[in-house]
N, C-alpha and C positions, 0 to 999 in steps of 0.2 A: 558788182560784188555786194557788199552789205549796204543797207539803206542809210542814206545820209539825210535826205529831206523827207521826213515822215508825212508831211502834208501833201507833197507831190505824189508820193507812193500811194497814199490812201485815196487820192482824188478828192480830198476834203479841203475846204477853205479854213483859215485860221478861226473864223467865226463858228464854223461847224464843229471844229475840234473843241473849242471852249464850251459850246453848247452841250456836246457829248460829255465833257468833264463835269459840267453842272448836274447832268442827269445821273452820272455815276456817284457824285457826291451825295445826291439825294438818296440813292440806294444805301450807301454806307450809313447815312444819318438815320434812315428808317430802321435798319436792322439794329444799329447800336442802341437806339432808344427803346427797342422792343425786347432787349435781352433781359432775362429774368429767371424765375424758378425752374422753368422747363429746361433751359439750357444748362443751368447748374446741376440739375438732376441727371442730365444726359452724361456729362463728363464724370460725375461721381459714380454713376452706374457703370460706365465704361471701365473705370479704374477697378471697381470691385470685380467685374467680369474678368478682366485681364489677370488679376491676381489669383482669382479662383481657378482659372484655366491653367495658370502657371503651376500652382500647387498640385492640382489634379494630375497634370502631365508628369511632374517630377515623382509623384507617388507611383504612377503607372510604370515609369522607367525603373524605379527602385525595387519594385516587387515583381517585375516581369519574369515570367517563366517560359515564355516562348517568343518567337519572332513577331507574331501578330501583335502581342501586347507592347513589345518594344517599338514597333512601327507606329502604333496608335499614340503611345506616349510621346514619341519623338515628333510626330506631326502636330500634336497638341502644343508641345513646347515651342515649335517653330511658329505656330499661329499666335501664341501668347507673346512671343518676342516681336513679331511683326506688328501686332496691335500696340504694344508698348512703344515701339520705335516710331510708328507713323501716326496713328490716330491720337496717341497721348503725347509722347515725348516731342515729336516734331511740332505739333500744334500748340502744346503748352509753352514751348520755348519761343514761339512766335508772339507770346503775350495774349493769345486768344481768350484766356480765362483770367487774366489779371484783374478784370473788373469785379471779380468775386471777392477780391481781397482775402483769399484763402492762402495762408503761407505754404501749404503743402502743394497746391495746384497753382504755382506762380512761376513765371519765366525766370525769375532770379534765383529760385531754389531747386527747381527740378533737375535731377541728374539722371540721364537715361541709361538703359541697359545696353551699352555698346562701348567700344574702346575709346571713342572720341569724347572729349570733354564738352559738355553742353555750352559752357561759357565761350570756348574757342569757336564752336560751331555757330553760335549766335552772331559773332562778328563776321565770319566768312560767309555765312548764309543770309542772315537777316539784313545785313548791310551791303556787303560787296556784291552779292547775287541779286537780291531783291531791288536794290536801288539802281544798280547798273545792269539790269537784266539784258543779256545777250549783246552787250556792247563789247566789241573786239578789244582785247588788251586791257579790259577793265573788269569784266565778269570772268572770274577764274573757273566758273562752272561750265564754260564752253569747252567741252571735251575733257574737263577736269585735269587739264595739263598733260594728259597722256594720250589723247586721241584727237584726230583732225576731223571736224564735223562741218567745216565750211572751207571754201577755197580762199577765204580771207586769211586763213592760217597757211603759212608757207609750207610746202611739202618738203620733207627730208627723208633720206633712206630708211630711217627708223620707223617710219609710218608703214612700211611693208609688213611689219609685225603687228599692225593694228588689230587684225582679227583675233590673234592670240592674246594681245593685251586686253582686248574687250572681254574675253572669257575669264581671264585672271581677275579683272576688275569686278566682274559680276559676282564671283565666288568670295572675294575678299572686300566687298564694298564698304563694310564698316571701317576697315583699315584705311581705305582710300579717303573716306569722309574724315576720319580722325586726323590723318596726315595733312589733308587739305586745310582743316581748321588750324592745325599747329603752324603750318607755314604762313597762313594769313595772319595769325596772331603774332608771330615773331616779326613780321614786317612792320608791325605797329611801333616797335621799340627800336631805339638806337643803341643803347648800351649792351655790352655782352652779358652783364649780370641780369638784366631784364629778360633777354632772350633765353638765358640759361634757366631762369625761374619758370618761364613758360614751358620749356621742354621738360623740366622736372615734374611739373604738374601733369603733363600728358603721360609721362612714364609711370607716375603713381596711379593714374587711372587705368592704364594697361595692366598694371600689377593687380589691382583690385579685381578687374574683370577676369583675368586669367586664374586667380586663386578661386574666385567664386565658381566659375564654370568648369574648370579643369582640375581642381584640387578638392574644394569643399564638398560639392555635391557628389562627385564620384566616391569620396571617402565615406559619406553618409550612406552610400549604397552597399557598403560592406564588401562581401565577396563578389558582388556584381558590379564592382567599380569600373571594369573595362566597358561594360555595356552602357553605363551612365556617362562615361567619358565620351564614347563615340556618339551617344545620343545628343549630348550638349554640342559637340563639334558639328554634327549633322544639322541640328536645329539652327545653329548660327549661320551655316552656309546657305541653308534654305531661306532664312530670313534675309540674308545679304542679297541673294539672287532676286527675291521678290521685290525688295526695296529698289534695287537697280532697275528692274523692268519698269516699275511705276515711274521713277524719276526720269529715266531716259525717254519713255513714251510721252512725257509731258513737256520735253524740251527739244527733242531732236527729230521728230518726224517732219514730213513736208508741211510747210505752212508756218512753222516756228521760225520766224525770220531773225536775221542778225543785223546789227547796226554799227556804224562807224562812230568813233568818239565825237565827230562833228555834229552828230544828231543830238548831242547833249547841250550844245551851245544855246543858252537862253531857254532851255526846256521848261515849259510850264507844267503844272500838275496835270492838266488835261492831256498834254503831249506824253507825259509819263504814263498815264492811264492807257493811252493808245499804244504806246510801246509794249506794255504788258500784254495787251490783247493780241498784238501781232507776233510777239516773241514766244508765246506759249501755246500748248495744244492740250485738248482734253481727250479722254477715251470714254466710250459709252459704257455705262455700268448701272446695274440695279442696286438696291439698297445693300445687299450682302457684299458685292464686289466693291462698292463705294466705301463701306466700313473697313474692309480688308486692306484697302489702299490708303487709308487715312483720309478719305475723301479727296485725295489728290487726283482722282479721275476728273475733278473740277479744277484743273491747274490754272485755267484762265481766271476763274473767280478767285482762286487763292492768291494769284499774283496781283489782282486788282485790289483785294482786301485781305492781306495776310494777317491782319489783327482781328478779323471777325471769326467767331467760332465755326469750326468745320461742319458742324451739324446743320448749319444754315446755308451751305453752299448750293444745295439742290434747289432751294427756292430762289436764291440769288441768280442762279443760272437762267431761270425763266425770264427774268427781267433783262439780263445781259444779252440773251439771244434776241429779245425784242428790240433792243437798241442796235444790235448788229443788222437786223432787218431794216430798221428805220434809216440808218446811215449807210446802208448797202456795203457793209463790211463782212468779211468772211468770219465764220465761227468755226475754228478748226477742231474737228472731232472725228472719231471713227471707232471701230471696234478695237479692243486691246490688241488683238492679233494683227490687225492691219497697221496700227501705229508702230507696233514692235517690228514688223517686217520692213516698213519704210525706214525705220531707224537703222536696222541692220544693213539695209541696202546702202545707206549713206556711209556708214562706218566702213564697209568693205570697199565701196567705190572710191572713197577718198584716200584709201591706203595706197593707191597708185598715183603716179605723176599726172598733172593736169593734161599733158599732151595726149593721154590715152582716153580722156573723157570727151563726150560728144557735145552736150549742151554748153552754151556760152556761160561764162562766169556770172553774167548779170541775169541770166534766165534759167539757172539750174533749179531743179525741183526742190533741193534742200536749202538753197539760199537764193533770194531774188533781190532786186533793188529797183528804184524808180527808173533806172536807165532802160529797163525792159520795155517801158512805154514810150521812150523817146525815138519815135520813128517818123517824125514830121507832123504828126497830128496833135491837135489840142488835147491835153490829157483829160479834160473834163467832158469830152465828147466822144461817143462811141464811133469807131471807124466803120462799124457795120450799119448801125441804125441812124447815126447822126444825132441821137438823143443824148441828154446828159446821163452820165453813169457814175457809179461809185466803184470801189476797188473790187468788190465781189463780182459785179457784172463784167468789169474789165477782164478779170482773171478768167471768168467763164467764157467770154467771147474769145479770149486768146487761145484757150484750149480748143474751142470749136474751129478757130482759124487753122490751128495745127492739124486738126483732124481733117479739115477740108483739103489741106495740102497733101496729107497722107492719102486721102481718098482719091485725089486726082492722080497720084502716082500709082496707086494700087488698084485702080478700077472700081473704087467704091464711091464714085462721085455722087450718084443719085441719093444714096442713103445719108451721106454726110451733108449734102446740100439741103435735104429735107430738115435735118436737125438745125442747120443754120437758119433756114427760113422760119422754122417754128420759134427759134429764139428771138429773131427779129420781130416777129408778130407779137410775141409776149412782151418784149421790151417796149414796143410802141403802145401797147395797151396799159402797161404798168405806169402809174404816176410816179414822178420823181419825188423822192423824200425831201422834205424841207424842214427847216428848224425854226 
């Protein structure tokens, strides 16, 4: 099922893990010490762009005289809301810009344009999700409480509706996030009065959002209030769906592993780093797609360094990839479409009882554990080459082994054997990474 011993799963010694942590600390220190005017200018420029786009979109919607103008204005408004939600609101609330000491761009003062309260989200997300990333029964973001995304979550008949629940969550994602933050915040308090105060704060935020989007701006559009109302509703749905896609592709495709609470016992900072690297996934993106996703295409880097400015993730990713190569660790990434399809496969597959699934619970593509390697061999030695190997090589050789078995059964022995032979020769030529 989920990973319990992270050192065994990664084929790394305790000394290797601590050395990896030291190198990641160095990356954080280097970037933190280099923050300055260029980064401050970036976030201020982003805020100005977002606000200008929002105003332009609302003007287009208010004065529209045909469907094309309405569509353009609605698309621009959805884009403005996405930028505010992800590249600004999400990242500011992580404290990425607190070093500027600007009261407007500070995690303690920013309130984003969605129904959830920033203060409630900061607790549920910054603490419960980022500290306990993908730990079963501790990270509420594993399926967001409404979906089964690992076999460590017991199946029940309600999961048969999971494909429909998934569509509903995508279109109403801001509400899911808002309620998620509310329930987490309520759990912090014991008294009924405190829980009531938390709920009332959430309801007030909902009221403000509803009045702004569905009363104020439609009213300002005069006779075209119906078009303004539908534009605001459509923009919110589009923003919700896009945010959902980005978040799910960073947490639920193959390679984003889960952990048991036992993995937290005596966990060091270096082991926490390693858990973030194993529990998250990236998707490939150029500058435009990266900006549109709040730079959460670099989910691995974000989870390693959630307090570093998002505009630095691309350069950080180069160094993190190099460390993955050095320690023979997987760097989980792929196209946005691929990561999304893998996530959808998991959601639809786990809607049915385990008895209908083929892969074993310790070696399923959506969730693996160190037990997948316990077949009588020493974990630090390749069964194929007899040479020392890390997790990435072990996973690769495991896939080749399965292909070899499939080739034997399907008459493709020669082609598969050639791939295995090529991998063996490459492994023998490749020096073992040392620290």
